[in-house]
BANUTOR-443447 format. One record per atom (N, C-alpha, C, O): x, y, z; residue in one letter. Coordinates in steps of 0.02 Angstrom, whole numbers, plus 50000, padded with zeros to 5 digits. Each point is the difference from the previous one (the first is absolute). Example, Ala and Ser with C-alpha at 12.3 -4.5 7.8 and 13.67 -1.06 7.14 Angstrom:
residues 2
506604971650390a
499555005950000a
500455006050000a
500524999950033a
499305005449931s
500425005950003s
499615005550037s
500255005550008s
***
This chain:
residues 184
505575174251954x
499585002749966x
499615002950052x
499944996850052x
499745009849942x
499635005450024x
499324998049982x
499805001749945x
499734993850104x
499494997949966x
499295003350052x
500135002050056x
499264998149921x
499345000350021x
499474995349981x
500094997349945x
499375001250088x
499494997249973x
499555005349979x
500085005250031x
499454994949922x
499575002149983x
499535000249968x
500094995149965x
499215008250010x
499544999549977x
500185006349948x
500195005650014x
499714991849933x
500195005549928x
499225000649968x
499634995349986x
500255011250008x
499215002249972x
500104998949921x
500495001649967x
498934995350010x
499924998649910x
500145006849979x
500075004850038x
499964995149890x
499985006649969x
499455005350007x
500045006150005x
499514990649995x
499325001550012x
500075006350051x
500015006049989x
500024990750066x
500125004450071x
500495005949990x
499895005750018x
500664992249952x
500605004449996x
499795007849961x
500145005850014x
499434990549926x
499755005049953x
499355005450043x
499975005649974x
499654993550073x
499555003550041x
500455004150042x
499935006050007x
500594990350026x
500395003850047x
500285005649950x
499825005750014x
500524993749941x
500485003649955x
499515007049988x
500185005750015x
499354993049963x
499595004949994x
499585004250043x
499735005249981x
500244992450079x
499925003450064x
500505004850021x
499855005350028x
500804992849958x
500585001950033x
500255004849956x
500275004950026x
499694994849901x
500285004549959x
499845007149998x
500385004449979x
499014996550044x
499795007150009x
500465004350055x
500045006149995x
500304990450059x
500355002850056x
500564998749988x
500365000850049x
499974996949893x
500804997450010x
500245006749988x
499735004149962x
500894997050081x
500325005649991x
500665000150032x
500014995650043x
500465007349954x
500694999150011x
500065000850088x
500494997950031x
499075004749995x
500155001750076x
499894991750031x
499994999650061x
499974996049911x
500084991450038x
500394996949948x
500075002649945x
500204991350075x
500314997449955x
499614993049983x
500024995650043x
499765003649919x
499394995649994x
500314994549964x
500445000549957x
499214993150069x
500184992749990x
499864998649939x
499475002449980x
500994993049967x
499844998049947x
499404995849981x
500014994950035x
499565005249930x
499524995749997x
500094991450002x
499604995850020x
500955003449957x
500374993849992x
500044997550064x
499864994250015x
500385010950032x
500144998450077x
499254998450035x
500034996950053x
499355004649924x
499475001250031x
499764993050019x
499844995949957x
500135002550133x
499964993550025x
499794999350063x
500165004350040x
499524991149977x
499844999350078x
500414995350047x
499844994450019x
500735009149998x
500494995550031x
499674995150075x
499855003150051x
500094992249945x
499814995150044x
500494998750061x
499795000150058x
500934998549924x
500604998750053x
500595000749954x
500184996749952x
500115009350079x
500635000849982x
500534995550032x
499944997650057x
500565001449903x
500314994250037x
500895003649992x
500534997650021x
499365007249948x
500815001949986x
500494995849963x
499814996449954x
500855003950066x
500424994949967x
499864993550002x
499764999850056x
500214995349926x
499854993750011x
500524995249951x
500064999849939x
500314996150122x
500614995949967x
499624995149932x
499395000149989x
500974997249983x
499914997649942x
499804991250028x
499604996549970x
500815001250096x
499974994350020x
499125000150038x
499864994850032x
499715009549966x
499514999550044x
499465001349952x
499455001050025x
500594999249905x
499645001949953x
499554992249988x
499415001149989x
500694994250011x
499844994649991x
499334999050049x
499454998249980x
500745003450083x
499644997850056x
499395004549997x
499424998049995x
500835009950008x
499545006149979x
499444999249946x
499415001950003x
501004994349936x
499304999749933x
499574993550033x
499385000450004x
500954994350017x
499394995150024x
499415003650057x
499405000649987x
500905001450071x
499515002050030x
499495007349984x
499455001050025x
500965004149924x
499545002649962x
499584997949969x
499485003250008x
500464991549946x
499854996549965x
499214996250037x
499435000049979x
500944996650095x
499454998950043x
499455005050029x
499404999150009x
500975006150002x
499545004250009x
499615003949945x
499545003650017x
500594996149934x
499595001749941x
499434994349999x
499435001950012x
500674991049974x
499604995850002x
499584999350058x
499534996449983x
500405005450083x
499565000650042x
499545007249991x
499515001250035x
500685002249924x
499665007549993x
499654998949938x
500284997649950x
498815005050052x
499524998849940x
500205007449994x
500255003850042x
499514997549874x
500015004749960x
499655004950042x
499614996650034x
500315009749981x
499795005850024x
499825005649952x
500315000149947x
499195004850066x
499795005949980x
500515005150030x
500194999450058x
500015005049907x
500265005950007x
499945006149957x
499734999649945x
500505006150077x
499865005649946x
500425006150049x
499935000350061x
500475004049905x
500345007050014x
499315004950031x
499475000449970x
500655002250083x
499595002950034x
500155007350035x
500444998850042x
499465005549960x
500245005850025x
500725000950016x
500384997449960x
499855005650085x
500695002050027x
500235001850046x
499655003250038x
501014995549978x
500105003450076x
500795000649999x
500344999549948x
499905001550115x
500685002549989x
500354997250062x
499654999750051x
501024998349954x
500405000150058x
500465005550022x
500505001149966x
499405001750074x
500195007250027x
500075005649945x
499585001249958x
500845001150047x
500015006049935x
500314997549937x
499975003349948x
500324990950058x
500354997649936x
499724995749941x
500155000649941x
499454995250084x
499714995749922x
499355001550020x
499755001350055x
499984998149877x
499254999549978x
499834992949969x
500354998149953x
499184998150067x
499764994449984x
499404998649980x
499565002550036x
500204993749909x
499304998749979x
499764993850046x
500454996150013x
498995002650010x
499814994750056x
499654994349958x
500014999549938x
499704996650102x
499614995549986x
499314997650016x
499825002350054x
499764994249920x
499514999850016x
499584992649972x
500194998649943x
499364997350080x
499914994449993x
500004995050044x
499805000350058x
500464994049908x
500144993350067x
500715001250043x
500434995650001x
499685010750034x
500435002650018x
500334993550068x
500604999450006x
498984997050030x
500214995750048x
500314994649947x
500474996850022x
499365002049921x
500344994149973x
500665004049964x
500514996549997x
499545010449976x
500865000450003x
500235003250062x
500475003749986x
499424996450063x
500174999050072x
500394992450013x
500584998850017x
499004997949971x
500024991550011x
500604999849944x
500514997650024x
499545003549934x
500514997249952x
500625005750014x
500564997549994x
499435008150020x
500565003650036x
500514995350070x
500614999350006x
498794998250041x
500274995650051x
500184994549974x
500514997050019x
499135000949937x
500204993249967x
500994999949974x
500494996650014x
499405007849953x
500705003249949x
500585000550048x
500564997749988x
499205006250083x
500635002450059x
500014991950022x
500584997750000x
499144999650011x
500064993350035x
500364995649965x
500394996450031x
499545003049891x
500354995749965x
500755001350005x
500424996050020x
499725010649957x
500605003350007x
500474998650081x
500584997950001x
499105003650047x
500184998450056x
500214993250008x
500544998450024x
498984997149953x
500124992650019x
500684997249943x
500424995850013x
499515007349936x
500584998649951x
500625003150027x
500534998549973x
499485005950079x
500765003050031x
500065004649970x
500605001349996x
498985003349972x
500175006649984x
500005004450065x
499564998850042x
500845005749970x
500025004750068x
499585005449980x
500245004249962x
499044996450061x
499505004349992x
499935006250076x
500074999050060x
499785007149904x
499845004550046x
499394997950054x
499594996349974x
500285005350090x
499555000250023x
499255000049977x
499675004949984x
500134989150018x
499295002149989x
499545002450012x
499724998150051x
499995006649912x
499325004150020x
499354999649951x
499944997549944x
499645005650094x
499304998449948x
500155003949917x
500235005649991x
499554989549953x
500175003449948x
499345005849972x
499394999849999x
501095005049981x
499655004849954x
499924999649950x
500515000449965x
498894998750004x
500014999249913x
500175006149980x
499715004550031x
500644997149928x
500365005849966x
500435000149930x
500354995149990x
499645007849983x
500265001049925x
500285007149993x
499675004949983x
501104995050035x
500275006049988x
499945004649938x
500134997249946x
499755007650052x
499795002549945x
500695007549991x
500205001749944x
500005001150111x
500545004650008x
500185003350071x
499635001350048x
501074999649942x
500355001850057x
500115007450002x
500255003049953x
499554999750100x
500275009250009x
500795000149978x
500394995350011x
499745009349962x
500705001550010x
500205005350060x
500585000450019x
498955003450007x
500075003250060x
499464999150044x
499434999849976x
500704999350107x
499775001350022x
499355004150018x
499474998550029x
500755006949946x
499545006249998x
499375000049935x
499635004949995x
500284988649953x
499745001249946x
499254997450043x
499904994450025x
499695010949973x
499224996250002x
499774994549986x
500014999349939x
499764995550092x
499774994449955x
499005000149973x
499664997049959x
500195009350103x
499364997249990x
499635002749936x
499424998449991x
500945006449958x
499535000549934x
500024992749971x
499484997349981x
501035000250015x
499994992849970x
499424994650041x
499584996249975x
500585005350101x
499364995850027x
499395000849984x
499604995450000x
500255011149982x
499405001849997x
499844998149921x
499454997849984x
501055003249972x
499585001049925x
499944991050016x
499464998049977x
500914996550053x
499924993849986x
499504995450042x
499974993950001x
499645010950036x
499694997750071x
499384996049980x
499714996150038x
500095005249891x
499354996549984x
500334994449933x
499624998349955x
500915000050045x
500104995749951x
499714993750010x
500024997450056x
499664999349888x
499854993050014x
500184995049936x
499564998149962x
500985000450034x
500254995549944x
499684994349978x
499534997850034x
500644999549914x
499664993249966x
500184993950040x
500574997850006x
498774999250025x
500164994650027x
500284992649964x
499714998149949x
500684999150070x
500304994349985x
500164993450025x
500195000850057x
499824993049927x
500214994950056x
500544998750007x
500284999249946x
500165000050108x
500614999150012x
500264992149999x
500104997450055x
499985000449911x
500084993649978x
500734997749990x
500084995249962x
500545008150073x
500574998549992x
500535003750055x
499985006150006x
500494990050032x
500355001050043x
500655001149955x
500174995949957x
500245011250058x
500535001149970x
500485000450021x
500025006050014x
500634991050006x
500695000950013x
500505005849935x
500164998849941x
499955006950100x
500245006649968x
500564999850007x
500144997950056x
500485003849899x
500605001450016x
499985009149982x
499695002449951x
500715001850101x
499945006649997x
501004999049994x
500444997250032x
499495008349890x
500774999849991x
500135009350010x
499825004449960x
500454996250090x
500235006850035x
500255004149937x
500354997349958x
499495008450035x
500425003649955x
500785001550017x
500235001650055x
500114997449886x
500714998850017x
500435007349942x
500615000649995x
498975003049977x
500375003249964x
500275006250032x
500505003149983x
499064998350067x
500105007950027x
499625004649982x
499935004750039x
499704995549897x
499635005749961x
499445000250056x
499644995550024x
500405012149991x
499495001450032x
499164998749982x
499875005049967x
499664991950037x
499264998450000x
499984992749983x
499444997549992x
501184997749999x
500214994549980x
499394995850047x
499945001950058x
499654993249922x
499584996850049x
500184992149985x
500224997649947x
499624999050118x
500004992450013x
499774996249931x
499495002149972x
500834993350006x
499624996249950x
499884994150020x
500424996550028x
498795001249954x
499844994450033x
500004993949946x
500025001449940x
499964992550080x
499944993949952x
499794995050046x
500264998950055x
499264998349921x
499534993850023x
500414993849998x
500104997649944x
500184999150113x
500484994849999x
499684994049995x
500314995749969x
499065002650058x
499544994850001x
499225002550015x
499895005650022x
499694990749967x
499245001250015x
499634992650007x
500124994649973x
499445007350065x
499514992950019x
499375002850005x
499845005350027x
499794990349942x
499355001249985x
499614998450066x
500144994450023x
499275010350024x
499744997750036x
499394995649986x
499615000849953x
500364993950100x
499484995549974x
499714995550047x
499684994949986x
500535008650103x
499534999750047x
499394997249984x
499554999750042x
***
């Protein structure tokens, strides 16, 4: 299974972001489906079935060691000329700690992870179809965005089902495999 640990925003946060993004949505970018809006904490890639019990146990432990915390969608940013994202504000140290714990849980469970680097909280909104599409107008439009605050109280393990139909524009489908309450 292709897996990642994530924080999933609640519907109220998604609705506020939807309202902010709607006026700037156009066909120059490939927009991420709202069902795919999430904060990836640790991307694991393909995970073998025999690793899952240990991974579940370690992610559960990470969730139980982490207290719920406040978060909201805030502003925007970009990765190069290709990806536009919404940022986060609130208890970012707690979000980074949860990301570090999810990454460590996967490594200790035997998942081959990429090199660890400082976590950048982001929720991918769109990708550029062409490197020549300027992101500045989108960045300017979303710069002042302040989303609805919520209490992060769950660590989710999400499966990414990649497109297989070959239909242009088809996006991955995400399903929550397991979720654990934050109880620290």
